[in-house]
C-alpha positions as CSV (number, residue, x, y, z in Angstrom):
1,M,0.0,0.0,0.0
2,A,1.5,3.3,-1.2
3,F,1.5,6.3,1.2
4,V,1.6,9.9,0.1
5,T,4.7,11.6,1.6
6,W,5.5,15.2,2.1
7,N,8.0,15.0,-0.8
8,D,5.2,13.8,-3.1
9,V,3.0,16.7,-2.1
10,Q,5.9,19.2,-2.5
11,R,6.7,17.8,-6.0
12,F,3.0,18.1,-7.0
13,F,2.8,21.7,-6.1
14,E,6.2,22.5,-7.7
15,S,5.4,20.7,-10.9
16,P,5.0,23.2,-13.8
17,L,1.7,23.5,-15.5
18,I,2.6,26.2,-17.9
19,Q,6.1,26.9,-19.3
20,M,7.0,29.6,-21.8
21,G,10.7,30.4,-22.1
22,Q,11.9,31.4,-18.7
23,M,8.5,31.5,-17.2
24,R,7.3,28.5,-15.2
25,L,3.9,28.5,-13.6
26,S,3.3,25.7,-11.1
27,V,0.3,24.5,-9.1
28,G,1.7,26.1,-6.0
29,S,2.0,29.5,-7.8
30,L,-1.6,29.3,-8.8
31,V,-2.7,28.6,-5.3
32,K,-0.6,31.5,-4.0
33,I,-2.0,33.8,-6.6
34,A,-5.6,32.8,-5.6
35,I,-5.0,33.3,-1.9
36,V,-3.2,36.7,-2.4
37,L,-6.0,37.8,-4.7
38,L,-8.7,36.9,-2.2
39,V,-6.8,38.7,0.6
40,L,-6.3,41.7,-1.7
41,L,-10.1,41.9,-2.5
42,V,-11.0,41.8,1.2
43,A,-8.3,44.3,2.2
44,T,-9.2,46.8,-0.5
45,G,-12.9,46.5,0.4
46,R,-12.1,47.3,4.1
47,M,-9.8,50.1,3.1
48,R,-12.5,51.6,1.0
49,K,-15.0,51.5,3.8
50,W,-12.5,53.0,6.2
51,L,-11.7,55.8,3.8
52,V,-15.3,56.6,3.1
53,S,-16.7,56.3,6.7
54,R,-13.7,57.6,8.7
55,L,-11.0,59.6,6.9
56,L,-13.1,61.5,4.3
57,T,-15.7,62.4,6.9
58,R,-13.3,65.1,8.1
59,T,-13.5,66.8,4.8
60,K,-16.4,68.9,3.3
61,L,-17.2,66.2,0.8
62,D,-20.7,64.8,0.7
63,L,-21.5,61.1,0.8
64,S,-21.5,60.8,-3.0
65,G,-18.1,62.4,-3.3
66,R,-16.6,60.2,-0.6
67,E,-18.1,57.1,-2.3
68,A,-16.6,58.2,-5.6
69,I,-13.1,58.7,-4.2
70,G,-13.3,55.5,-2.2
71,T,-14.3,53.4,-5.3
72,I,-11.5,54.9,-7.5
73,F,-9.0,54.3,-4.7
74,Q,-10.1,50.7,-4.5
75,Y,-9.7,50.1,-8.2
76,L,-6.2,51.7,-8.2
77,V,-5.0,49.6,-5.3
78,L,-6.4,46.4,-6.8
79,L,-4.6,47.1,-10.1
80,L,-1.3,47.9,-8.4
81,G,-1.6,44.8,-6.2
82,V,-2.4,42.5,-9.1
83,L,0.6,43.8,-11.0
84,I,2.9,43.2,-8.0
85,M,1.4,39.8,-7.4
86,I,2.0,38.7,-11.0
87,Q,5.7,39.9,-10.9
88,S,6.3,38.2,-7.6
89,A,4.9,35.0,-8.9
90,G,7.6,34.9,-11.6
91,I,5.3,35.7,-14.5
92,D,7.1,37.7,-17.1
93,L,4.5,40.0,-18.6
94,T,6.5,40.5,-21.8
95,T,6.1,36.8,-22.7
96,L,2.4,37.2,-22.5
97,N,2.1,40.0,-25.0
98,V,1.3,37.8,-28.0
99,I,-1.1,35.6,-26.1
100,A,-2.8,38.6,-24.5
101,G,-3.1,40.3,-27.9
102,A,-4.8,37.3,-29.5
103,V,-7.0,36.6,-26.5
104,G,-7.8,40.3,-26.2
105,V,-9.2,40.5,-29.7
106,G,-11.6,37.6,-29.1
107,V,-12.6,38.7,-25.6
108,G,-13.0,42.3,-26.7
109,F,-15.8,41.5,-29.0
110,G,-17.6,39.5,-26.3
111,L,-17.1,42.1,-23.6
112,Q,-17.9,45.3,-25.4
113,N,-20.9,46.0,-23.2
114,V,-18.9,45.2,-20.0
115,A,-16.1,47.6,-21.1
116,S,-18.6,50.3,-22.1
117,N,-20.4,50.0,-18.7
118,F,-17.1,50.1,-16.8
119,I,-15.8,53.2,-18.6
120,S,-19.2,54.8,-18.2
121,G,-19.0,54.1,-14.5
122,L,-15.7,55.9,-14.2
123,I,-17.2,58.8,-16.1
124,I,-20.1,59.0,-13.6
125,L,-17.7,58.8,-10.7
126,F,-15.5,61.6,-12.0
127,E,-18.1,63.9,-13.5
128,R,-20.8,63.1,-11.0
129,P,-23.9,63.8,-13.2
130,V,-25.7,61.3,-11.0
131,K,-25.0,61.1,-7.2
132,L,-26.1,59.0,-4.3
133,G,-29.5,60.2,-3.1
134,D,-30.5,61.9,-6.5
135,R,-34.0,61.5,-7.8
136,I,-33.6,60.5,-11.5
137,E,-35.6,59.3,-14.5
138,V,-34.1,57.1,-17.2
139,G,-36.7,56.1,-19.7
140,V,-39.7,54.7,-17.8
141,I,-37.6,54.1,-14.7
142,E,-37.9,56.6,-11.9
143,G,-36.4,56.4,-8.4
144,E,-33.6,57.2,-6.0
145,V,-29.9,56.4,-6.6
146,V,-28.8,54.1,-3.8
147,Q,-25.6,52.6,-5.2
148,I,-23.1,53.4,-8.0
149,R,-20.7,50.6,-9.0
150,A,-18.2,50.0,-11.8
151,R,-20.7,48.2,-14.0
152,A,-24.2,49.3,-13.0
153,T,-26.1,51.7,-10.8
154,T,-28.9,50.7,-8.5
155,V,-32.1,52.8,-8.4
156,L,-34.8,52.2,-5.7
157,T,-38.3,53.0,-6.8
158,N,-41.2,54.2,-4.6
159,D,-42.5,50.6,-4.7
160,N,-39.3,49.6,-2.9
161,V,-38.1,47.8,-6.0
162,A,-34.4,47.9,-6.8
163,I,-33.6,48.3,-10.5
164,I,-30.1,47.7,-11.8
165,I,-29.3,50.0,-14.6
166,P,-26.1,49.6,-16.8
167,N,-23.9,52.7,-16.5
168,S,-23.8,53.1,-20.3
169,K,-27.5,54.2,-20.1
170,F,-26.4,57.3,-18.1
171,V,-23.9,58.3,-20.9
172,T,-25.9,57.5,-24.1
173,E,-29.4,58.4,-23.1
174,N,-31.2,61.4,-21.7
175,V,-31.3,61.4,-17.9
176,I,-33.7,63.6,-15.8
177,N,-32.1,64.5,-12.5
178,W,-34.6,66.1,-10.3
179,T,-32.1,67.0,-7.6
180,Y,-29.0,67.8,-9.6
181,N,-28.6,71.4,-8.4
182,E,-30.7,71.5,-5.2
183,R,-33.6,69.8,-3.5
184,S,-36.2,72.5,-4.4
185,V,-38.3,71.5,-7.4
186,R,-41.3,73.2,-9.0
187,F,-44.4,71.2,-9.8
188,R,-47.3,72.0,-12.0
189,V,-51.0,71.1,-11.6
190,T,-53.3,71.8,-14.6
191,V,-57.1,72.3,-14.1
192,G,-59.9,73.4,-16.3
193,V,-63.1,75.4,-15.3
194,A,-66.3,76.1,-17.2
195,Y,-66.7,79.3,-19.3
196,G,-68.4,82.1,-17.5
197,V,-66.7,81.4,-14.1
198,D,-65.0,84.3,-12.3
199,V,-61.3,83.7,-13.3
200,H,-60.0,85.9,-10.4
201,L,-61.9,83.7,-7.9
202,V,-60.3,80.6,-9.5
203,E,-56.9,82.2,-9.1
204,K,-57.6,83.0,-5.4
205,L,-58.9,79.5,-4.6
206,L,-55.9,77.8,-6.3
207,L,-53.5,80.0,-4.2
208,E,-55.4,79.1,-1.1
209,V,-55.0,75.4,-1.9
210,A,-51.2,75.9,-2.2
211,E,-51.0,77.9,1.0
212,D,-52.9,75.3,3.0
213,N,-50.6,72.5,1.8
214,P,-47.7,72.0,4.3
215,D,-45.4,70.5,1.7
216,V,-45.5,73.6,-0.5
217,Q,-42.8,76.2,0.0
218,K,-43.7,79.8,0.9
219,Q,-40.6,81.0,-1.0
220,P,-40.6,80.9,-4.0
221,A,-44.2,81.7,-3.7
222,P,-46.9,79.7,-5.5
223,A,-48.2,81.1,-8.7
224,V,-51.2,80.7,-11.0
225,R,-51.2,81.0,-14.8
226,F,-54.2,81.4,-17.1
227,V,-52.9,79.0,-19.7
228,E,-55.4,79.0,-22.6
229,F,-59.0,79.1,-23.8
230,G,-59.7,75.4,-24.4
231,D,-62.4,73.7,-26.5
232,S,-64.7,73.2,-23.5
233,S,-62.9,74.9,-20.6
234,L,-60.6,77.7,-19.4
235,R,-57.3,76.1,-18.4
236,F,-55.3,77.2,-15.4
237,E,-51.9,76.0,-14.1
238,L,-51.0,76.0,-10.4
239,R,-47.2,76.2,-9.9
240,V,-45.7,75.3,-6.6
241,W,-42.2,74.6,-5.1
242,S,-41.4,71.8,-2.7
243,T,-38.4,70.2,-1.1
244,T,-40.1,67.6,1.1
245,L,-41.8,65.5,-1.5
246,V,-39.4,65.6,-4.4
247,H,-39.0,61.8,-4.0
248,R,-42.8,61.4,-3.8
249,R,-44.2,63.6,-6.5
250,G,-47.4,61.6,-6.8
251,K,-48.4,62.3,-3.2
252,L,-47.9,66.0,-3.6
253,L,-49.9,66.2,-6.8
254,S,-52.6,64.0,-5.3
255,S,-53.0,66.2,-2.2
256,L,-53.2,69.3,-4.4
257,N,-55.8,67.8,-6.6
258,F,-57.9,66.8,-3.6
259,G,-57.6,70.4,-2.3
260,I,-58.6,71.9,-5.6
261,Y,-61.6,69.6,-5.9
262,D,-62.8,70.4,-2.4
263,K,-62.4,74.2,-3.0
264,F,-64.2,74.2,-6.3
265,T,-67.0,72.1,-4.9
266,E,-67.4,74.4,-1.9
267,H,-67.7,77.5,-4.2
268,R,-69.8,75.7,-6.8
269,I,-67.2,76.1,-9.6
270,P,-67.9,73.5,-12.3
271,I,-65.1,71.4,-13.7
272,P,-66.2,70.6,-17.3
273,F,-65.7,67.5,-19.3
274,P,-65.8,67.0,-23.1
275,Q,-69.3,66.8,-24.5
276,R,-70.5,66.1,-28.1
277,D,-74.0,66.9,-29.5
278,L,-75.4,64.4,-32.1
279,R,-77.6,65.9,-34.8
280,V,-79.7,63.7,-37.1
281,V,-80.1,65.3,-40.5
282,G,-82.9,64.3,-43.0
283,G,-85.7,63.4,-40.6
284,V,-84.8,59.7,-40.4
285,D,-86.6,57.8,-37.7
286,V,-83.6,56.6,-35.7
287,R,-85.7,54.4,-33.3
288,L,-87.3,52.6,-36.2
289,Q,-83.9,51.8,-37.7
290,A,-82.6,50.6,-34.4
291,D,-85.6,48.3,-33.9
292,E,-85.0,46.8,-37.4
293,I,-81.3,46.2,-36.6
294,A,-82.1,44.6,-33.3
295,S,-84.7,42.3,-34.8
296,G,-82.2,41.1,-37.4
């Protein structure tokens, strides 16, 4: 019965798997590289958290700026660590140029989207068109930015659903950022009233609705605009500013609509709806024709 000795284990780990010129890559080297890479990932992750939550909190940077610096620092340390690890493992990078070039062409076609998203992520981190906590719209997706990573950005909707958006979307498509400059945003509520109504009373009531709403700012002051003479109504627009419900626009608009309806009902101001008059020309008995159609 054969027993495995320490010399057998040592020879197994020292046996070369890949040999190109002066470069010899053994099983032991691969194990060392895997262990060092794992340690490097854990260490850079902890360094990033320490940098964001401890060191950079002493500066005037906001959370989004600290996260951007921490992420870029993590990538740089990872890249430097991988290069040092490869050199210390005895791998000559110059001997891999030909292989890397051939593999790079093939992999490049398959990883175009990944590379595009990664570069777009760096652009977002440097230029910061989108920051943590921003309220954004990308296509039909609307929500709050809760995480920005190298490949994708996570947006949390009002339904508490996390949507992962590739970073390239923020570079190639139009992005609406409701909180890019500041948290104060103007909202518009359109309403129509019947012809013959006192328009000055309508303006007064709309301003009262805005003043009674606790989520509407006093400054800038709410405003009412007489927009147009519609087909069946006079159209007004109530414009208000808010900072508290920027992330819940539906709630603010709903509360304003409830207030407008109650005010108009209290003062007997009719809200019209489209109506059409049907005129029968030629004296045809419509009821007779209807009965004939019904009877077959």
